[in-house]
N, C-alpha and C positions, 0 to 999 in steps of 0.2 A: 904595614896592613891596617886600613881603617877600621872603625866600628861596623860599618855596613858589610865588609869583607869578611869581618870574624863571626858575626851572625850568620852569614851567608853558608861559611864553613862550619859553623856548629849544627845549623840545621842537618848540613850534609851527612856530617859526622851521626848525628841522630838517627837520621833516617838509613844509614849504610847500617848502623849496628842494628836496628830495628830488623831491617833485611835479613841481615846474618844471622840473627838469632831465630826468625821465623823458617829461615833454610837450614840452620842446625836443628829445629823441632822436626821438620818435615823429614829430614835426614835420618833422624833417630827413629821416627815412625816407620819410614820404609826399612829400616835395618831390622825393626822389630817384625813387622809382617813378613819379611821374607825369611826368617830365621826358620831353618829345617824341620825344627817342632810344630811350626803353624801351617806346615803345607795344607795338611787337611782340616784344620781347625775353622771355627766360624769365631772372628774376631768385630769387636763393637769399641771405637776409641774414640774420646771426645774431651775436649779441654775449651774453657772459656773464660775470660777475664769476668768475675762478676760484678763489676762497676762499668765498664765500658761496653761489654756484651762481646767484645773482639772475640772471636773463635781461633784458638791457636793450635787444635789438634783435630782433625774428621777424618776417621776412617771407619767405613761402616757406622757411623754415629746413630743411624736411625734403625739397626737392624736390633730385631728382637732376639735375646739369647736369656738362656737359664742364667741369673744371677747369682745364685747361692745366696750366702748372708748377706750380702751388700742389699738385700730385700729389708732387713731391719731397719736400713735407713727410712723407709715409709712409715712403718709401725710406730718408731720412735718418734719421728717426726709430727706422725698423726696425733697422738697421746699430747705433747707437748702444746702444739697448735688449737686441739680442740679442749682439751682439759686444762691446759697450764701446767706449769713446773711444779706448784705448790700442791697440786691436788692430791690427797691422801686417800686411796680405797679404805672403804669403812665392814668392818665384819661384827653384827650385830649378835648379842647376846640375849634372850629371853627365857621366861619360864611361866608355863601355864600351870593353876590347880592353885591348892592352898598350901601357905605356911603356916604350920601351928608346932610349937614346942620345938623348935629348930627344924622341924621334919616337913620337907618339900612332898606333899602328895600330889604328883603330876611330873611334867616331862620338861626337860629344857632343850631350849632350839639354838643351834649355831646357823646362823644365816650368813651363807658368804657373800661377799660385796667384791670378789676378783682380787683380794689382795695376795700379791705373789710373794711378799715378803714375810709370811707368817714361819718363823723357826727358820730364815735361811740363812745359809752358812755365809752367803756375800754380807750379809749385814750384822750376823752375831756371831761370833768365834766359838764363843762360852755359853752357856746357860741358854741352849736354844729352845729350851721349855719355856724360858721366862714369861711370854706370852700366856702361856696356858696358866700360870702360876698367878699371874694378874687377873685372870678371869676367874680363877677359886677364890681369889680375896675378894672380889666384886660380889661372888654368891655369899660371901660369910659375911658381907656389910648388910645384905639382905636377909638376914638372920638363919640362913640355910646350912644345916651341919650335916644334914641327911637328907639324899633323894632317893624316895621310891617312885621311881618310873625311868623313864627311857630319855636316854640324852640322842637327840636327832640333829643330824647333820644335812642342811641344808644348800646344794649348789645349784639349784634348779633354775636360777634367772640366765646362766651360761649353758644351759644342755648338759647333756651327758652321752654325746657323740663320741667323746674321746678324741683320738687323733684326726685330721682331716682324711678323707679318704683316697687321696692320692699320695700319702706318704709312703714309704716302701716298708716292708714287712721286715727287712733286715734292719731297720731303724728303731722301730717303736717299742723296743723291748730294751733298749741301750739308754744310757742318760741322755743323748742329745736327743732322743724320740720322745721324752717325756711328754704326756699329753697335759693340758691346762686345764684346771677345774676351777668351778666357783668357788671352792674352799680347797687350799693347798696347805701343805706342811712338807717341812724341810726341803724346798726346791722340786717336789713330788720325786724326789730321788731313793732308791733303794741300795744300800752299800752291800754287795757280798763280801765277806771276808775269807779269803780260802789257805789251805796250809798246802802248800806244794813238796813233791817229793824228787825222785831221782827221774832224769829224762826218761820220757814214755810211761811214766806210773801215772794213775787217775790223781787227781787233786780231791782235797777234804773242805767241804764247806764247813767253815767253822760256826758262822754267825751271820747274821744280818742287820743292819740298821738301817730306820726301826725294826724290831721286832714285829713278823708278819705270822700269826699262828695258822692261818689257814695256807699259808704258801706250799706249793707242791714243785720242787725243784728237781729238774732231771740234770745232773750232773755230768756232761760229756768235756770236760775242760781237762785238758792233759799237762802235764810237767813237759817242760822243753827246754832245752839248750837256747833257744833263742829269748833275747832280752824284751822288755816290755811287755804290755798287756796286748796280746795278740787275741782276746776271747771276744766273743760276742754273746750279747742276752736275747734270746725269743720270747715273746708273749706280746698276746693283744691286752688291750686296756680294759680293766675291771676283771681280766681274766688271773687268777691265782697260780695258774700253771705256767712254769718258765723253765726254759731250757738253755743251758748253757754250754756252746761250743768253742773250738778254739784250743788254744796254748796259753801257759802263764809261764814265767822263769823258775827253773827248777830250784828247790831245796831253800825255801821261803817259808818264814813263820806265820805270816800274815799279810797276805797280799790282797789289796782292795782293788775291786771291780765295780764299776757305777751303772745300774740300770735305773729303770723306769719303775715308781711304785703304781701297783695293780691297781689301788682302788683310794685315793686321796683322803674323801670324805669319810669315808669307814675309818681310814687309819686315824684319820686327827679325831673322831668320837673315842677311839680305844686309846689314844693317848691322853687326850682329856678325862678320860676315865681312872686313868692310872695315877695324874697328877694331882686329881682329886682327892685319892686315897691317901697320896703321900702328903697332903696338906690337912689330912685330917677330916674330910668331907668323906661320910659313906655313901656309897653308890650302890644298891643293891640291885639295880636293873640293867638294861642292855644299854648298848650303844649302836646307832644304825643310820644309815645314811637313807634320805628320803627316797634315793632311786632303789634301793632295794626293798625299802618299807613300802614304796609307793603310796606316800600319805603327803597331805600338804599342811603347811603351819596353819595352826589355828588365829588365823589373823584377827584382831580386835578382842580376843578374849584371853591376851598373856600381859605379863608384865616385862616391862625392859629391866635388865640387868648393867648391860652397859653396850657402849658403841666403842671398838677398838681400832683406832687410825693406823694404818701402815704407814710403811714409807713415801716418800714423795714421789710423785711422778719423775723427777729430773735425777732423784736417786737410783730409781729403778731403771730409768732410761740409760744413766751413764754405766750401769753395771751389764744392763743387755749388750751395748755397742762393746765394751771394754773387753766383757768376757765371752760376748757372742752366746748368749743364753737364749738358746730358741724357745724354750716355755716363757720367759719371761717377754720376747716380742709377741708371741701369741697373747699372751695375756695382756699387754697394753693394746694390740689391735681390739681384743673383746671386750676390754673394761671401757673403751671409749665408745663402743655400739653401745654397752650396755648402760652407760651413763645417757647417752643421747637418744637412744630409742626404745629401751627398756628391755632389749634382746641381745643377750650376749653369746648366743649360740655360734658357731663358727660361720654357717651358711650367710647368716645376717651380717656377722661384723665383715666378713671378706667381702661382701658385696658393698658395705658401705664403706670401707675403705679406698676399693677401687673405685667407688663414685666420687668420693670426695677428692681424691688427687686427680682424675680425669679432669673435675672442672677447674679444681684449682690451677692445672697445668695445661689446661686446653688441649688433652690428645685424648684419641682413641686408642693409640696403640700402647696399652696398658693393660696386663695382664697378672692380677694378684691374687693368687689363690690361697696363700696364707700369710702370716705375718713375720715368719723366722727365714724364709727362702730354703726350707727343707722340703717342700714341692717341687718336683722337677719340672712341673707346668707352669712354676711362673715364668713370665716372658717380660723382658723389660730390656730396654736399648740404652746406651751410654749417653746419648743428648737426653733423655728423659730423667735419667739419674741426675744429670747436670740443671737441668730445671727446678729439680725438686729442690738440688743445694742451694741456688739462685733463689730459690721461693724463701726457705728458711733463713738466708741471709740477712733479710730484711722483716723477717716474723717477729713477733712478741717474744718468741721463746729462741731468738737468734743465738744468745750468751749459753743456753742451757743446752741446747742443740750442739754447738760448736764443742762445749766442754766435754759432751757425752762420746766423742770420739778420740780413738786413741791416738797417740802422736808417735811417729816413725822414728826406731831407735830408741825409744823410751818408754812405752806403755802399753798394756792389754795385749791384743793379737797383733801388733805392730813393734812390739818390744825389740823384734832382730829383723825387721825390715827397714832398710837403706841405713843400717848402723853404721856410725862411722862413714859415711858417705856425704857426699853434698847436700842430700835430704836430709839428712839426720835433724831431728826436731821440727822440721819445717812443713812436715805432711800430718795432716789431722784427717784420718779416713778410718773408715771402715771396711775389712776385708771379708771376702768370702771365697770358702773352698768345698768342694765337693769332688767326686770321682770325675775325672776329666774336666772339671770346672774350676777356674780362677778368676776372681775378680776383686779390685778395689774402687772405693769410690769416696772423693772426699774434698777438700781444699788443700791447695799447695798455697805456702808463703813464700813469694822469690825474695829474692836478694835485692831487688830493686824496689820492694814494697807492694806489690801487687798481691791481690788475691786469687787464686784460680781455682773454680770448680773443676772437677775432672772426674772421668769414668773409663774404667778399663775393663772389659769382660772378653774371657777367650772360654769356648768351648771346642771340646773333642782335640785337644792337642796330643801329640805322641810322646812328647818327654814327661819330665817328673815335674810334680807340682813345686818343688824346691827351683827348677830351672825356669820355671816360668814367672816365677816370684822374682826372680835374678832378672830376667827380660824386662818385666814391668818397672822395678827397680830402676833400670837406666830412663824410662820416660818418665819417673818421678825427679830424678835429679836433672833432667834437660829441663823440665818446669820450674824448678827452683831457681834455676840460672837466669829467667826471663826477666 
């Protein structure tokens, strides 16, 4: 066989192999959509080579669906693209009045800049009050040993709407429904610690962390033979009335349930007042949120104590996507709007994010109601998801965005996805799960060295969430073979 014949043979081999892979992909997609649990479902599937732009999968790629937490790709990408990975949100500390003989006759002001990392368990495992102690040290440096006045906590730059209007009542009292605020503390979460008895008996609320003095808890949580946390917390933002319903495992000495913190600004003021006393600074006044006090900072007549810088955007984005933290995703969206427009309210921020991505991705078929995906009114198609992924693959924040995504079989919310399968370690993606909604979107690294952007979204299927994940794993495995 001569060289020309070998070349022709090689080209035919490559061509036939390419056709074979394409047919295998299409067969996998066909099997997926034909699965009985998808008979009544809405599905959007799209996959494209990020370099060549060759479309590898397309089934309802332009169909708008509720994407759940894959929405977080838009908010984390926004913050990285607009603010940059090294940007750090700032919380400012001021005082007004006079200091004489170590006594401040006046007030202390904490001005929130949208820092999500204050006392966060995702960044500090121990000494979560450390940042408050740093602030107390800074007050001492100013010669302040006693405060005869009020500690005001101001998050007004981000508004006081609480949660978006289209979040569900059943979500907002629970940890995943915690609202973002201009001043956050402890991830805006409230831990309820229960003691349970025999099945069918009432549970006992032992304590909460942090301690919330005004909390009124209606405990309708009972002990059960069922394993795991089957309880829900109900309550609105800024309301101190909370109700617990459902069941917890019987005969446990301390079972922790996570809910949303009623009023983060007021709570931070209380926690700071407590730490001041522990640090030897006497505070004889109140601590109040400016939302409650209905007062504004005395700009121009105060003295700066310190500017406290939080974690970087790239650090926050990584935790957001790895752990699927709703309040962080909301915060990244609203912080970006706050920095660029001076308005961090939910309405302004969601409009800003939607307009930004509609322009960048050249589409009108994009409806972003929030930054986390908890709103059922979000509507995104798989093709647009892939367009975002392609855009971020060439952006300045390319590496930081890619590194923020969990890895299949290895980390984050993908730790058990495609584990010990072909796609193990080859998928960097965000997952999304709500009732009758499952989605994955990210990048597949193929065995031949290609990088593929993909998105799978399924709404209103009849099987279990686990079954749908199993079917989507088959799609991932097939992509990695390309």
